[in-house]
C-alpha positions in Angstrom: 0.1 0.0 0.0 1.3 3.5 -1.2 5.0 1.6 -2.0 4.8 4.3 -5.3 6.2 1.0 -7.3 8.2 1.6 -10.5 7.4 -0.3 -13.9 10.6 -2.3 -13.6 9.9 -3.7 -10.0 6.5 -5.0 -11.4 8.5 -6.9 -13.6 10.4 -8.7 -10.8 6.8 -9.2 -8.7 5.0 -10.8 -12.0 7.7 -13.9 -12.1 6.9 -14.7 -8.3 6.0 -18.7 -9.2 3.5 -19.1 -6.1 1.6 -15.6 -6.0 -2.2 -16.2 -6.5 -3.3 -12.6 -5.4 -2.3 -9.1 -5.9 -3.1 -6.0 -4.4 -2.2 -3.0 -6.1 -3.5 -0.4 -3.0 -2.1 3.4 -4.5 1.2 1.1 -5.2 1.4 2.6 -8.4 2.5 5.9 -9.5 2.6 5.9 -13.5 0.1 6.9 -15.5 0.4 3.0 -17.7 0.5 0.2 -16.2 2.1 -3.2 -18.3 1.6 -6.9 -17.6 4.3 -8.2 -19.7 4.0 -12.1 -19.7 4.8 -13.1 -16.0 1.7 -13.9 -13.0 1.3 -17.5 -14.4 -0.7 -18.7 -11.4 -2.0 -15.2 -10.0 -5.8 -16.1 -9.5 -7.1 -12.6 -8.2 -5.6 -9.0 -8.6 -6.8 -5.6 -7.2 -6.1 -2.4 -8.5 -7.2 0.4 -6.2 -6.7 3.9 -6.2 -3.8 5.1 -8.7 -4.8 8.7 -8.9 -2.9 8.7 -12.0 -3.4 5.3 -14.1 -4.9 6.1 -17.3 -4.2 3.0 -19.3 -3.9 -0.5 -18.2 -2.4 -3.0 -20.5 -2.4 -6.7 -20.0 -0.3 -8.3 -23.1 -1.0 -12.0 -24.3 0.1 -14.8 -22.1 0.3 -12.8 -18.9 -1.7 -13.9 -15.9 -2.8 -16.8 -17.8 -5.1 -18.4 -14.7 -6.5 -15.0 -13.6 -10.1 -15.4 -12.3 -10.9 -12.2 -10.5 -10.3 -8.7 -11.4 -11.2 -5.2 -8.9 -11.0 -2.1 -10.8 -11.4 0.1 -7.8 -11.3 3.9 -7.5 -9.1 4.6 -10.7 -11.1 7.3 -12.0 -8.5 8.3 -14.7 -8.9 4.5 -16.2 -11.2 5.3 -19.2 -11.4 1.9 -20.5 -10.9 -1.2 -19.7 -7.6 -3.2 -19.7 -6.1 -3.5 -23.0 -5.3 -7.5 -23.5 -8.5 -8.8 -21.1 -10.1 -10.6 -24.1 -7.2 -12.7 -23.6 -8.0 -13.4 -20.0 -10.1 -16.7 -21.2 -10.3 -17.7 -17.3 -11.5 -14.7 -15.9 -14.8 -14.9 -14.2 -15.5 -12.0 -12.6 -14.7 -8.2 -13.2 -15.6 -5.7 -10.7 -15.9 -1.8 -11.0 -16.1 0.6 -8.2 -16.0 3.7 -8.6 -14.5 4.1 -11.9 -15.1 7.1 -14.5 -18.5 7.3 -16.0 -16.7 7.1 -19.6 -15.3 3.3 -18.8 -18.7 2.2 -17.8 -20.2 3.6 -20.9 -17.6 1.8 -23.3 -18.7 -1.8 -21.8 -22.7 -0.8 -20.8 -25.4 -3.0 -23.5 -24.4 -4.9 -26.7 -23.6 -2.2 -29.1 -21.0 -0.3 -26.6 -17.5 0.2 -28.0 -15.7 -2.5 -25.9 -18.3 -4.8 -25.0 -16.7 -7.6 -27.3 -13.5 -7.4 -25.5 -15.2 -8.6 -22.2 -18.2 -10.8 -23.5 -16.1 -13.8 -22.0 -16.7 -12.7 -18.7 -19.5 -14.2 -16.8 -19.8 -11.3 -14.1 -19.4 -8.4 -14.4 -20.4 -6.0 -11.5 -20.1 -2.0 -10.8 -20.8 -0.4 -8.0 -20.8 3.3 -8.1 -22.6 6.0 -5.3 -24.8 8.7 -6.0 -26.4 11.1 -3.7 -29.2 8.7 -3.4 -27.3 6.0 -2.1 -24.5 2.9 -2.9 -25.8 0.5 -5.8 -24.3 -2.0 -7.0 -25.7 -3.3 -10.9 -24.7 -6.1 -12.9 -23.6 -5.1 -16.4 -23.5 -8.8 -17.7 -25.2 -10.1 -21.1 
């Protein structure tokens, strides 16, 4: 939490063979977070409160076992991660307090990024308004 990792450090972390759950909580300060080819046994990832983050890239072959992805309070992120379509084992995508642009890009069958996430069985969106807190399904 708050470790302010550089991209080089992520390269080392992704080589840990027994890592199954990873939380990046205000831990990375760059605008672009790229996962190259590691995290081969990772099942759950949390990306939380990264204020400067505008893009997440998941290259083909990275996180091949990922089942749950949580993106929370990353308001600068305007689209789902590039390469999310390669995460064939992804069962759940949870979006909480993200930008309206990100949500609109995946809401409904004709939306811009819908085809990239259609393989994910459960897509949930949590948000707050002045009327309360809501948790809705964006799954097909």
